[in-house]
C-alpha positions as CSV (number, residue, x, y, z in Angstrom):
1,X,140.1,138.6,60.0
2,X,138.3,135.4,58.9
3,X,139.5,133.6,62.0
4,X,138.4,136.4,64.3
5,X,134.9,136.4,62.8
6,X,134.7,132.6,63.0
7,X,135.8,132.7,66.6
8,X,133.1,135.2,67.5
9,X,130.5,132.9,65.9
10,X,131.7,129.9,67.8
11,X,131.6,131.9,71.1
12,X,128.0,132.9,70.3
13,X,127.0,129.3,69.7
14,X,128.8,128.1,72.9
15,X,127.0,130.7,75.0
16,X,123.6,129.9,73.5
17,X,124.0,126.2,74.2
18,X,125.4,126.8,77.7
19,X,122.7,129.2,78.8
20,X,119.9,127.2,77.2
21,X,120.6,124.0,79.0
22,X,121.7,125.7,82.2
23,X,118.3,127.5,82.4
24,X,116.6,124.1,81.9
25,X,118.5,122.7,84.9
26,X,117.3,125.7,86.9
27,X,113.7,125.1,85.8
28,X,113.9,121.4,86.8
29,X,115.4,122.2,90.2
30,X,112.9,124.9,91.2
31,X,110.0,122.8,89.9
32,X,111.0,120.0,92.2
33,X,109.6,121.8,95.2
34,X,106.1,121.7,93.5
35,X,106.0,118.5,91.5
36,X,108.9,116.5,92.9
37,X,111.9,114.9,91.2
38,X,111.8,111.6,89.3
39,X,113.0,110.1,86.1
40,X,109.6,110.5,84.6
41,X,109.3,114.2,85.4
42,X,112.9,114.9,84.2
43,X,112.3,112.8,81.1
44,X,109.1,114.8,80.1
45,X,110.8,118.2,80.6
46,X,113.8,117.1,78.6
47,X,111.5,115.8,75.8
48,X,109.9,119.3,75.7
49,X,113.4,120.8,75.5
50,X,114.5,118.6,72.6
51,X,111.2,119.3,70.7
52,X,111.8,123.1,71.2
53,X,115.4,122.8,70.0
54,X,114.3,120.8,66.9
55,X,111.6,123.4,66.1
56,X,114.2,126.2,66.4
57,X,116.6,124.5,64.1
58,X,113.8,123.9,61.6
59,X,112.5,127.4,61.7
60,X,116.0,128.9,61.5
61,X,116.6,126.9,58.4
62,X,113.4,128.2,56.9
63,X,114.4,131.8,57.7
64,X,117.8,131.3,56.2
65,X,116.3,130.5,52.8
66,X,115.1,134.1,52.3
67,X,118.3,135.7,53.5
68,X,120.6,136.9,50.8
69,X,123.3,138.9,52.6
70,X,125.7,138.1,55.5
71,X,124.5,141.1,57.4
72,X,120.8,140.1,57.2
73,X,121.7,136.7,58.6
74,X,123.6,138.1,61.6
75,X,121.0,140.8,62.4
76,X,118.2,138.1,62.4
77,X,120.3,135.8,64.5
78,X,120.9,138.6,67.0
79,X,117.2,139.3,67.1
80,X,116.2,135.7,67.9
81,X,118.9,135.5,70.5
82,X,117.6,138.6,72.2
83,X,114.1,137.2,72.0
84,X,115.4,134.0,73.6
85,X,116.9,136.0,76.5
86,X,113.7,137.9,77.2
87,X,111.5,134.8,76.8
88,X,113.6,133.0,79.4
89,X,113.4,136.0,81.7
90,X,109.6,136.2,81.5
91,X,109.4,132.4,81.9
92,X,111.3,132.6,85.2
93,X,108.7,135.1,86.5
94,X,105.7,133.1,85.3
95,X,107.1,129.7,86.4
96,X,106.2,129.7,90.1
97,X,102.7,131.1,89.8
98,X,102.1,128.6,86.9
99,X,103.3,125.7,88.9
100,X,101.2,126.7,91.9
101,X,98.1,127.0,89.7
102,X,98.8,123.7,87.9
103,X,99.4,121.7,91.0
104,X,96.2,123.0,92.6
105,X,94.1,122.2,89.5
106,X,95.6,118.8,88.5
107,X,97.0,115.8,90.4
108,X,99.3,114.8,87.6
109,X,102.9,115.9,87.9
110,X,103.4,114.9,84.3
111,X,101.0,117.6,83.1
112,X,102.8,120.1,85.3
113,X,106.2,119.0,83.9
114,X,104.9,119.4,80.3
115,X,103.8,123.0,81.3
116,X,107.3,123.8,82.6
117,X,108.9,122.3,79.5
118,X,106.7,124.3,77.1
119,X,107.2,127.5,79.1
120,X,110.9,127.4,78.8
121,X,110.8,125.7,75.4
122,X,109.8,129.1,73.8
123,X,113.2,130.6,74.7
124,X,115.1,127.5,73.7
125,X,113.4,127.5,70.3
126,X,114.4,131.1,69.7
127,X,117.9,130.4,70.8
128,X,118.4,127.4,68.5
129,X,116.9,129.3,65.6
130,X,120.1,131.4,65.7
131,X,122.3,128.5,64.8
132,X,121.1,128.0,61.2
133,X,121.2,131.8,60.7
134,X,124.8,132.1,61.8
135,X,125.6,129.1,59.6
136,X,124.0,130.9,56.7
137,X,126.1,134.0,57.5
138,X,129.3,132.0,57.3
139,X,128.3,130.3,54.1
140,X,127.5,133.7,52.5
141,X,130.5,135.5,53.9
142,X,133.1,133.0,52.9
143,X,132.5,131.5,49.5
144,X,134.9,129.1,47.8
145,X,138.2,130.7,46.9
146,X,137.5,130.3,43.2
147,X,134.6,132.7,43.5
148,X,131.9,130.1,42.7
149,X,128.6,130.3,44.4
150,X,128.9,126.9,45.9
151,X,130.0,127.0,49.6
152,X,130.8,124.4,52.2
153,X,127.5,124.7,54.0
154,X,127.8,121.2,55.5
155,X,131.1,122.0,57.2
156,X,129.7,125.2,58.6
157,X,126.5,123.6,59.9
158,X,128.4,120.7,61.5
159,X,130.8,123.1,63.2
160,X,128.1,125.3,64.6
161,X,125.9,122.4,65.8
162,X,129.0,120.8,67.4
163,X,129.9,123.9,69.3
164,X,126.4,124.6,70.6
165,X,126.2,121.0,71.7
166,X,129.4,121.4,73.6
167,X,127.9,124.5,75.3
168,X,124.8,122.4,76.2
169,X,127.0,119.8,77.7
170,X,128.8,122.4,79.8
171,X,125.4,124.0,80.9
172,X,123.9,120.6,81.9
173,X,127.0,119.5,83.9
174,X,128.5,122.6,85.4
175,X,125.1,123.9,86.6
176,X,124.3,121.1,89.1
177,X,127.9,120.3,90.0
178,X,129.4,123.8,90.4
179,X,127.0,126.7,89.8
180,X,124.0,125.7,92.0
181,X,126.0,124.5,95.0
182,X,128.5,127.4,95.0
183,X,126.8,130.5,93.7
184,X,123.1,129.5,94.2
185,X,120.0,129.3,92.2
186,X,119.3,133.0,91.5
187,X,122.9,133.9,90.7
188,X,123.1,131.0,88.3
189,X,119.9,132.3,86.6
190,X,121.4,135.8,86.3
191,X,124.5,134.2,84.7
192,X,122.5,132.3,82.1
193,X,120.4,135.3,81.1
194,X,123.4,137.5,80.9
195,X,125.1,134.9,78.7
196,X,122.2,134.9,76.3
197,X,122.1,138.7,76.2
198,X,125.8,138.8,75.6
199,X,125.5,136.3,72.6
200,X,122.7,138.6,71.2
201,X,125.0,141.6,71.6
202,X,128.0,139.9,70.0
203,X,125.9,138.8,67.0
204,X,124.4,142.2,66.5
205,X,127.8,143.9,67.0
206,X,129.4,141.6,64.4
207,X,126.6,142.5,61.9
208,X,127.3,146.2,62.3
209,X,131.1,145.7,61.8
210,X,131.0,143.2,58.9
211,X,131.9,144.7,55.6
212,X,128.8,145.0,53.4
213,X,127.4,147.3,50.7
214,X,124.0,146.9,52.3
215,X,123.0,149.9,54.5
216,X,122.1,149.3,58.1
217,X,119.6,151.2,60.2
218,X,120.4,152.4,63.7
219,X,117.0,151.2,64.8
220,X,117.6,147.6,63.7
221,X,120.6,146.9,65.8
222,X,119.4,149.1,68.7
223,X,116.2,147.1,68.9
224,X,118.2,143.9,69.4
225,X,120.4,145.4,72.1
226,X,117.4,146.9,73.9
227,X,115.7,143.5,74.1
228,X,118.9,141.9,75.4
229,X,119.4,144.6,78.0
230,X,115.7,144.4,79.0
231,X,116.1,140.6,79.6
232,X,119.0,141.3,82.1
233,X,117.0,144.0,83.8
234,X,113.8,141.9,84.1
235,X,115.9,139.1,85.6
236,X,117.6,141.4,88.1
237,X,114.2,142.8,89.2
238,X,112.8,139.3,89.5
239,X,115.7,138.2,91.7
240,X,115.5,141.3,93.8
241,X,111.8,141.0,94.6
242,X,111.6,137.2,94.5
243,X,110.9,136.0,98.1
244,X,110.6,132.3,97.3
245,X,113.0,130.3,99.5
246,X,115.1,128.1,97.2
247,X,116.8,126.4,100.0
248,X,120.5,125.5,100.5
249,X,121.6,124.2,97.1
250,X,123.8,121.2,96.6
251,X,124.8,119.3,93.5
252,X,122.1,116.7,94.3
253,X,119.1,118.7,95.7
254,X,118.0,121.6,97.8
255,X,117.4,121.6,101.6
256,X,115.1,123.9,103.5
257,X,115.6,124.6,107.2
258,X,113.1,126.1,109.6
259,X,113.3,127.1,113.2
260,X,110.2,126.0,115.3
261,X,109.0,125.5,118.9
262,X,108.2,122.0,120.1
263,X,106.9,121.5,123.6
264,X,108.1,125.0,124.5
265,X,111.6,124.1,123.4
266,X,113.7,125.5,120.5
267,X,113.8,123.0,117.6
268,X,114.6,122.9,113.9
269,X,113.3,121.0,110.9
270,X,114.9,120.2,107.5
271,X,113.2,119.0,104.3
272,X,113.7,118.7,100.6
273,X,109.9,119.3,100.0
274,X,108.7,122.4,101.9
275,X,105.1,122.5,102.8
276,X,104.6,118.7,102.4
277,X,107.1,116.9,104.6
278,X,109.8,117.4,107.1
279,X,112.8,115.0,106.8
280,X,114.1,115.5,110.3
281,X,113.2,117.5,113.5
282,X,115.8,118.2,116.2
283,X,115.4,119.6,119.7
284,X,118.6,121.5,120.6
285,X,118.4,121.3,124.4
286,X,117.8,117.5,124.7
287,X,119.6,116.5,121.6
288,X,116.7,114.3,120.5
289,X,114.6,114.1,117.4
290,X,111.0,115.2,117.6
291,X,109.3,113.0,115.0
292,X,107.0,110.1,115.8
293,X,108.8,107.7,113.5
294,X,112.2,108.8,114.9
295,X,111.1,108.0,118.4
296,X,109.8,104.6,117.3
297,X,113.2,103.9,115.7
298,X,115.1,104.9,118.8
299,X,112.9,102.6,120.9
300,X,113.5,99.7,118.5
301,X,117.3,100.4,118.7
302,X,117.1,100.3,122.5
303,X,115.1,97.0,122.2
304,X,117.6,95.3,119.9
305,X,120.8,96.8,121.5
306,X,123.0,96.8,118.4
307,X,126.7,97.7,118.3
308,X,126.8,98.7,114.6
309,X,124.0,100.5,112.7
310,X,123.5,101.8,109.2
311,X,121.0,104.4,108.0
312,X,120.1,104.5,104.4
313,X,119.2,108.1,103.9
314,X,120.5,111.0,106.0
315,X,118.1,113.9,105.7
316,X,118.8,116.0,108.9
317,X,120.3,113.0,110.6
318,X,118.0,113.6,113.6
319,X,117.6,110.0,114.5
320,X,121.2,108.9,114.0
321,X,122.4,112.0,115.9
322,X,120.2,111.2,118.9
323,X,121.4,107.6,119.0
324,X,125.0,108.7,118.6
325,X,124.9,111.4,121.3
326,X,123.3,109.1,123.9
327,X,125.2,105.9,122.9
328,X,128.8,106.9,122.2
329,X,129.9,103.3,122.2
330,X,127.8,102.5,119.1
331,X,129.2,102.8,115.6
332,X,126.8,104.4,113.2
333,X,127.1,104.7,109.4
334,X,124.9,107.1,107.4
335,X,124.7,106.7,103.7
336,X,123.1,109.5,101.6
337,X,123.4,110.3,98.0
338,X,123.9,114.0,98.7
339,X,127.6,114.1,99.6
340,X,127.3,117.8,100.6
341,X,124.7,117.2,103.2
342,X,127.0,117.2,106.3
343,X,128.1,120.8,105.7
344,X,124.4,121.9,105.7
345,X,123.6,119.7,108.7
346,X,126.4,121.1,110.8
347,X,125.9,124.8,109.8
348,X,122.2,125.1,109.6
349,X,120.4,122.1,111.3
350,X,122.4,120.7,114.2
351,X,124.4,123.9,114.5
352,X,127.1,121.7,115.9
353,X,129.5,119.0,114.6
354,X,128.2,115.6,113.7
355,X,128.9,113.1,116.4
356,X,132.3,111.5,116.3
357,X,130.8,107.9,116.2
358,X,128.9,108.7,113.0
359,X,130.6,107.9,109.7
360,X,129.0,109.7,106.7
361,X,129.2,108.2,103.3
362,X,128.1,110.3,100.3
363,X,127.0,107.6,97.9
364,X,123.9,105.9,96.6
365,X,122.9,103.6,99.4
366,X,122.1,100.5,97.4
367,X,125.1,101.0,95.1
368,X,127.4,101.3,98.1
369,X,126.1,98.1,99.8
370,X,126.2,96.2,96.5
371,X,129.9,97.1,96.1
372,X,130.4,96.2,99.8
373,X,128.2,93.2,100.0
374,X,130.2,91.7,102.8
375,X,129.4,94.6,105.1
376,X,127.5,93.6,108.2
377,X,125.4,95.7,110.6
378,X,123.3,94.8,113.6
379,X,120.6,97.3,112.7
380,X,119.5,99.0,109.5
381,X,117.0,101.8,109.0
382,X,115.8,102.5,105.4
383,X,114.8,106.2,105.5
384,X,115.5,107.5,101.9
385,X,113.0,109.8,100.4
386,X,112.4,112.0,97.4
387,X,109.9,114.4,98.9
388,X,107.0,112.3,100.1
389,X,108.0,109.2,98.2
390,X,110.5,106.5,99.0
391,X,113.6,105.9,96.9
392,X,112.0,103.0,95.0
393,X,115.2,101.3,94.1
394,X,115.6,100.4,97.8
395,X,112.3,98.5,98.0
396,X,112.6,96.0,95.1
397,X,112.7,92.4,95.9
398,X,116.3,92.2,94.9
399,X,117.3,95.2,97.1
400,X,115.5,93.9,100.2
401,X,116.9,90.5,99.7
402,X,120.4,92.0,99.6
403,X,119.7,94.1,102.7
404,X,118.6,91.0,104.6
405,X,122.1,89.7,104.2
406,X,123.6,93.0,105.4
407,X,121.7,93.3,108.6
408,X,119.9,91.3,111.2
409,X,117.3,93.9,112.3
410,X,115.8,96.1,109.6
411,X,113.3,98.9,109.8
412,X,111.9,101.1,107.0
413,X,110.1,104.4,107.2
414,X,107.6,105.0,104.4
415,X,104.8,107.4,103.8
416,X,101.6,105.8,102.6
417,X,97.9,105.2,103.1
418,X,96.9,102.0,105.0
419,X,94.1,100.9,102.8
420,X,93.8,98.0,100.4
421,X,92.9,100.2,97.5
422,X,96.1,102.2,97.6
423,X,98.5,100.5,95.2
424,X,101.6,102.5,96.1
425,X,101.5,101.5,99.8
426,X,100.4,97.9,99.0
427,X,103.3,97.4,96.7
428,X,105.7,98.3,99.6
429,X,103.8,96.0,101.9
430,X,103.8,93.1,99.5
431,X,107.6,93.3,98.8
432,X,108.3,93.5,102.5
433,X,106.2,90.4,103.2
434,X,107.6,88.6,100.2
435,X,111.2,89.0,101.5
436,X,110.6,88.7,105.3
437,X,107.6,86.4,105.4
438,X,106.2,85.7,108.8
439,X,108.8,88.1,110.3
440,X,107.2,91.1,108.5
441,X,105.7,93.6,110.9
442,X,103.9,96.9,110.4
443,X,103.2,99.9,112.6
444,X,100.9,102.8,111.7
445,X,100.7,106.0,113.7
446,X,97.0,105.8,114.2
447,X,93.9,104.0,112.9
448,X,93.4,106.7,110.3
449,X,93.5,105.9,106.6
450,X,95.0,109.3,105.8
451,X,98.5,109.7,104.3
452,X,100.9,109.0,107.2
453,X,104.3,107.6,108.2
454,X,104.2,103.8,108.4
455,X,107.0,101.8,109.9
456,X,107.9,98.3,108.5
457,X,110.1,95.9,110.5
458,X,111.5,92.4,110.1
459,X,111.1,91.9,113.8
460,X,108.4,92.7,116.4
461,X,109.4,96.4,116.8
462,X,107.6,98.4,119.5
463,X,103.8,98.7,119.0
464,X,103.8,96.7,115.7
465,X,101.6,93.8,114.5
466,X,102.3,91.1,112.0
467,X,101.8,92.4,108.5
468,X,99.7,89.3,107.6
469,X,97.3,90.2,110.5
470,X,96.7,93.8,109.4
471,X,93.3,94.3,107.9
472,X,94.6,96.8,105.4
473,X,97.2,94.4,103.8
474,X,96.2,93.2,100.3
475,X,98.0,89.9,99.9
476,X,97.1,89.7,96.2
477,X,99.1,92.9,95.3
478,X,101.8,92.4,92.7
479,X,105.4,92.8,93.6
480,X,108.0,95.5,92.7
481,X,111.2,94.2,91.1
482,X,114.2,95.7,89.4
483,X,112.8,94.6,86.0
484,X,109.3,95.9,86.7
485,X,109.4,99.3,88.6
486,X,105.8,99.1,89.6
487,X,106.1,101.9,92.1
488,X,106.5,104.5,89.4
489,X,103.0,103.6,88.0
490,X,101.4,103.9,91.4
491,X,103.3,107.1,92.2
492,X,101.2,108.9,89.5
493,X,98.0,106.9,89.7
494,X,97.5,106.6,93.4
495,X,99.5,108.7,95.8
496,X,98.9,112.0,93.9
497,X,95.2,111.6,94.5
498,X,95.6,112.0,98.3
């Protein structure tokens, strides 16, 4: 009997940890469409998560001091677990309107990230409160065999914290690797809320069944079960009526596909940041991409006539697909960190198989080229983004110097503002000039100083000018290195003000 009770307690702790961290991954993923995805944003949300867990452990310990019977401890644990479930369910409903309001009223994604962390932190705090309460139950239920009041509280506490941590590890790893790609965002959310509700039910059920001289009211355990069931119902209603497109989920990100008309022709766009950017645009009939920067890249490829090409960043693979379809003798390599991207591209974007002369490598672009430093390509396009912002590790002095050895002709597609005061853009310009010197060229779409696609080349690509001759180039800008990730600072201070 003791083993059975202990096993149920461990299952409850495992479910609490699994659901709590799984819901946080859900929150981070769906928040990315509003505030982006970066180390800083993820770090802030995780900080809020850890604070909430710490508060829950502390408060649970305080509650345990006033509990004298095993049944009281379990009923209280079941109650806070049911509150955790319903708090998370309400947070899921509030999250999107809150993010929309925060992003419209503040330019700082850090503040928005703090808001998300605090919103879901309430449910996490309730959930972690249950762990000290269940520990107190075990300590009161199973005293030392000699009947003394002293109990092995340390052993019980260590066991419970260890199991809930294992649950957290499962939630934080299985969610992005298995759950989101294979069952989707909303189904994963339903699973997590159900897991929390189940843990509340098991805790309350065990309290009813445990032998005790203390009477129990029907109302007490019914209230716990009602809250848990309400959380599941609220989540189900939210999922049924929620019309927000969460994209095609992969283990790395989410992709959003939209059918459009371009020049009276059927076309399609794909992006990881709906409403802000389109990563690729593809015209079905002509098998050509319909982005300005894609057309410039194709023109540069025709100018340099390469035999081997590498694209750092795949997105919809509009540009490499156009080049591959119209130049079957060329060998193209596309490196993208999202290894599941080809399946989405073939099924929902191109609606056809990727060209036979394209080799797709699901890997971090810089990591792959570092491990294959002897790889040589005639032409390279750096086109890796996180929403509107470049993958900054590809633009450090060290990275560009390495790429210079990998390829003769190099182009980069960035999004920036061609003015001297915009530190984010100027940092990219400065690094490009620092590595390529007098061979550094730049091409803007127009003379506007608005946010726009800007092409950088290490050769005189079509329509470009020398970077040193551009009036908007600030030669005194500081550089961006592996040791000093300066782009992160400008990401928040400059580009968000646009």
